[in-house]
C-alpha positions, 0 to 999 in steps of 0.5 A: 357185599360179602368179603371173601373169607370164611372163619370158624370160631371155637369157644365154649363161652357162648356169649363171647362166641355169639358176640364175635360171630356178630362183629365178624359177620358185620364185617362181611365174613362168612362165620361158623361156630363150634363150642368145643374141639370135637365139634370144631374138628368135625366142622374142619372136616366138612368145610374149608376155612381161611381162619380159625379163632380158637380158645385156649381152655376148652372142655375137651382140650387145650388150644395150644396143644391143638395148634400142631395137630391143626397145622399138620392137616390144614397148612394153608388155614391160619389159626389165632388163639384166644385166651382169658389167661394169657401167658408169654410161654403159651404164646411163644409155643403157639407161634412156634407151632404155626399159630398166626397170633395169640390174643388175650380176650377183652384186652385186644378187641380193637385188634381183632378185625385188623388181625383177621384181615391180615390172617385171611389175606395171608391164607388167600395168598397161600391158597392162590399160590397152591392153585398156581403150583398145582396147575403148573405141576399138572401141566408138566406132569407125565399125564399131560403128555399126549401119545398112545404110540408104542414108542411114546409109551416106552419113552414115558415109562422110562422117564417115569422110572428115572424121575424117582432118581437123581441120575443124569438123563440124556434126551435124544430127539429131533427138533420139536419132539418135546424134549423140554416137556419131558425134562420138566415132567421128570423134574416135577415127578422127582423129589426135587419138584419143590425146587427150581427147574431152569432151562437153558439153550446152549446154542443161544449164546456165545461161549463167553456169555454162556459160561457167565450165564450158567456158572456166574462171574465175579465183579471185574472178571471181564469188561462190563462185569460190574458186580458178582453174578450168580449162575444158573447152576447156583439158581438151580441148587437143589433142583434141576437144570435142563441143558438143551442142544448140549451138542453145541456147547464149547469144548472148554465149557464141556470140561467145566460141566464134566466137573459138575457131574463128577463132584458138584463143583465149578469155578465162576468166571474170575473166581479162584474158589470153587462153588458147590451145588446139588443139581440134577442135570438133564441134557438134550440134543438132536445130534448123535453125540457118540458120532460127534465125540468120535469126530472130536467135536464132543468130549467122549467122557462127558458123553458117557457121563450124560448118557447114563440114562438115555431116552429117545423121543420119537418123531411125529412121523413115527407116531401117526396115530398120535396126530389126531390126538395132538390136533384135537388138543391144540384145537381145544387150546387155541379155540380158547385162546383165540376166543372162538367156537371150537371147529371140527376137522373134516376128513381132508384136513386130517388126511393132509395132517397125516400125510404131511412130513413133520420136520418140525414135529409136535412144535410144527403141528402146534403152529399149523393148528394155530394158523388154521384156526386163525384163517378159518372162519367156519365151523369146520377145518378143511384142507384149504386152511392148511399152509401145505394144502396145495402141494399134496401134504408137503409144505416145501418141495425141491427136486433134490432128494438130498437132505442137505438140499431140503434143509437149505431150501426149508431154511431159505423159505423160512427166512423169506417168510420172516423177511430176514429176521433171524431171531424169528426164523430160529424160533420157527425152525426150533433151533438156536440162533447160533445154529441158524447162523452156522447153517446160513454160512454153511449153505451160503444163504443170502439174507 
């Protein structure tokens, strides 16, 4: 069985080249040959290799001098230099320029195969990592965000423009409109894309836990703090931190966040020395922060700093033309995940989707499509596959027209669906657990 790995031997000594070709081929590797650098360069342009074995003294150049040129064009491919007249100076220079190793011909025959194995393993790992990173970048790019409505196009255009800067961004939109998706796309399109993108839901933790999570703490600063802990701001140094549901953040933490925005410093819990970081902040909320600030529920100065560049994300009911595009995309995705043939949508199915009031927006549509593919056994999705088909396109109904009553009714129905599991209910509702507890208390729901 052939081994996974392709090599190129560049050497003007034909006998040695043929010997290496035979030895390496017998180990199961795919091998090409070149008699000089010119021929080697052509082979490299035409093929993808994991490893190059290159002689130092060649008719048209020097292998040591070739290394930096080679690594600039082929960063993942490894190169090992072979020489009959090895010097420590050449070896050191080659390694500094990116060579995997430097071997003396004849003296290191017993080392060549183990060395090739190590070099190709390293190249294969780098190749795998590059595929993963490319896949992640593609998944989080603006090109992968679906939407053709004017409001969506405007949000995408603004996001693409601000991505090239380090300006703080405030994303405003209802639950499920894709705020984290936009934040990730902004990061991936920025100069910070090779560094960390860290997302934290500010409503998911108590004040004390959130402070420790995002700013870190010193050992002994509180009960249970047995060792120093890095906060998420330190973890995101050089990259981007996404603060979702920023409106739920405690006033004291808002003050610390303002200091980070102003000069890039903060104090860890129990620490007297400031920590400095270089982090871009993208915040998101489904609340009107200006109104909250005027009511005294949010710092006005923090709002002004965060809202330097504000992007409003439209809810799904404002972009009806995108419902079919999104539904098609989710059907493709879940058909693969559920390992079933891709069904089509009949007119009743699409009419129900387009007439439904999407309180959970894109997230709700995604969940509805996943459920429809699970319950459907045929080749066509129909209105009967939807959870809201019986009520003419409305999943939940109440005689009251008050938004608060509708919200109360909806939360109660979801809690019934999860049999009182608040964590699962918060996930389905697309809100933080702390927010759900607040709503339960506000509406006096019996759980």
